[in-house]
C-alpha positions as MATLAB code, in Angstrom:
seq = 'MPECRTKYFETMEYTGDSVIRLPNGLPGFEQECEFVLIDQPINRPLVFVQSLATPDLCFVALPVLSVDPEYRLLISPEDLEAMGLNASAQPAIGKDVACLVIVSFGEDRLMTANLLAPLVINLSTRVAVQTIQSSSNYSHRHPLLTEEPEPVCS';
ca = [
      -6.545  -17.757   23.041;
      -5.759  -14.446   24.699;
      -8.687  -12.068   25.142;
      -8.776   -8.245   24.901;
     -11.400   -6.059   26.738;
     -12.675   -3.284   24.574;
     -15.196   -0.298   24.665;
     -16.705   -1.005   21.273;
     -16.316   -4.704   20.785;
     -16.671   -5.914   24.089;
     -14.358   -8.796   25.052;
     -12.646  -10.325   21.918;
     -10.344  -13.160   21.311;
      -7.235  -12.393   19.273;
      -4.352  -14.237   17.913;
      -0.423  -13.082   18.216;
      -0.356  -12.200   14.522;
      -2.798   -9.443   14.979;
      -0.735   -7.773   17.744;
       1.507   -4.872   16.757;
       4.240   -3.498   19.194;
       5.138    0.246   19.166;
       8.325    0.495   21.184;
       7.839    4.140   21.732;
       4.095    4.064   21.861;
       2.314    6.821   19.780;
       2.679   10.494   20.059;
       0.472   11.505   23.132;
       0.056    7.840   24.178;
       3.662    6.968   24.813;
       2.814    4.321   27.399;
       0.494    2.379   24.865;
       3.005   -0.077   23.294;
       0.777   -2.948   22.266;
      -2.199   -2.754   20.103;
      -4.494   -5.373   18.420;
      -5.542   -4.902   14.788;
      -9.378   -5.574   14.207;
     -10.198   -6.027   10.739;
     -13.854   -7.057   10.099;
     -15.056   -7.727    6.636;
     -18.438   -5.818    7.222;
     -16.216   -2.622    8.037;
     -13.483   -2.930    5.463;
     -11.493   -1.056    4.636;
     -11.701    0.198    8.025;
      -9.339   -1.052   10.577;
      -9.667   -0.601   14.337;
      -6.193   -0.171   16.299;
      -7.365   -1.234   19.889;
      -5.039   -0.904   22.829;
      -4.323   -3.951   24.676;
      -3.701   -2.163   27.950;
      -6.669    0.585   27.825;
     -10.109   -0.889   26.662;
     -11.441    2.706   25.864;
      -8.457    3.473   23.569;
      -9.226    2.549   19.934;
      -8.262    4.401   16.617;
      -9.901    4.026   13.396;
      -7.656    3.653   10.561;
      -7.478    3.149    6.814;
      -4.915    1.458    4.504;
      -3.185    4.257    3.143;
      -3.517    3.333   -0.549;
      -7.203    3.123   -0.329;
      -7.112    7.011    0.634;
      -4.370    7.837   -1.935;
      -3.270    5.319   -4.289;
      -0.126    7.280   -5.336;
       1.002    7.541   -1.765;
       4.754    7.763   -1.489;
       6.266    6.499    1.919;
       9.514    8.156    2.989;
      10.829    6.880    6.414;
      13.838    7.995    8.295;
      16.716    5.814    8.835;
      15.959    5.935   12.729;
      12.264    4.658   12.089;
      13.566    1.999    9.772;
      16.042    0.822   12.434;
      13.379    0.939   15.074;
      11.077   -1.588   13.057;
      14.054   -3.736   12.375;
      14.440   -2.754    8.665;
      17.158   -2.140    6.464;
      18.071    1.626    6.951;
      19.527    2.163    3.500;
      16.427    1.234    1.551;
      12.763    2.251    1.691;
      10.418   -0.519    2.276;
       7.481   -1.456   -0.324;
       3.794   -1.002    0.971;
       2.095   -4.351    1.091;
       5.256   -6.413    0.543;
       7.546   -5.165    3.432;
       5.455   -3.139    5.527;
       1.555   -2.291    6.149;
       0.857    1.431    6.208;
      -2.342    2.713    7.958;
      -3.371    6.315    8.288;
      -5.470    7.337   11.496;
      -8.916    8.762   10.793;
     -10.255   11.631   12.673;
     -13.808   12.773   12.908;
     -13.988   16.710   13.363;
     -16.540   18.795   15.113;
     -17.547   19.857   11.449;
     -18.539   16.414   10.965;
     -16.029   15.854    8.290;
     -13.524   12.924    8.238;
      -9.899   13.513    7.696;
      -7.029   11.218    7.440;
      -3.614   11.648    8.771;
      -1.210   11.276    5.712;
       1.579   13.177    7.380;
       2.234   10.603   10.035;
       1.224    7.171    9.047;
       1.530    3.970   11.235;
       4.051    1.748    9.688;
       4.125   -1.870   10.571;
       6.836   -4.209    9.669;
       4.961   -7.236    8.305;
       7.720   -9.772    9.473;
       8.115   -8.579   13.105;
       4.907   -6.987   13.749;
       7.022   -3.859   15.093;
       5.521   -0.353   14.211;
       6.187    3.279   14.398;
       3.991    6.298   13.690;
       6.490    8.012   11.255;
       6.650   11.657   10.468;
       6.705   12.489    6.479;
       8.902   15.402    6.979;
       9.961   16.134    3.632;
       6.372   15.813    1.853;
       3.317   17.881    1.176;
       1.095   15.574    3.024;
      -1.451   16.693    5.598;
      -2.482   15.423    8.857;
      -6.018   16.644    7.923;
      -6.451   15.065    4.368;
     -10.196   15.333    3.691;
     -12.019   11.865    3.301;
     -15.301   13.220    1.975;
     -15.542   16.478    0.062;
     -18.870   17.359    1.164;
     -21.103   16.771    4.134;
     -22.912   13.406    4.030;
     -26.772   13.445    3.658;
     -28.747   12.630    6.960;
     -29.815    9.039    6.833;
     -33.181    9.889    8.632;
     -34.795   13.211    8.823;
];
C-alpha cells in the first residue's frame, strides 16, 4: 500500500480511492495536482485534503451540505468537462460529485468556509476542480461560528 508523508499525521498509508486529481491544481498551488482525502471518524465532519507531493500542505475542509444544507452548486461547462461530466447538466451533490469547502482560520480566531469556490470531486473518476460560483451570493468567508468560542482553560 502506498504511503504519504504528512506534517500533521506523520507517515500514513492510503488507498487509490482516497486520491483526488486536480488537473490544474488549486489557485495559488497550481503545481499541486494530487491530494489524498483523510476522513477520520473522530474528526467528522472535517476532511483533511493532504498534498501527496508536499507534506506541509494540508487543507481543512467540510462537506458543503454540513455548512449550508440548502447549498446550490452551479458549475461552469468548462469545469464540468474538466471533471469528465456532462456539460449540459448540473451534477447532484452526493450522487455524482462530492463538494467540499475549504475552512480558513482568521487572525480574529473566527473560522470561515469558502462557499464561493468549493472543491468539487467527480465521484466516479476522482477528478476534481475548485470551481468559482460566479453567479451566486455565496461568500469566500462564510462564518462557521457566530461568536468567539469560550476558552477551554483560563
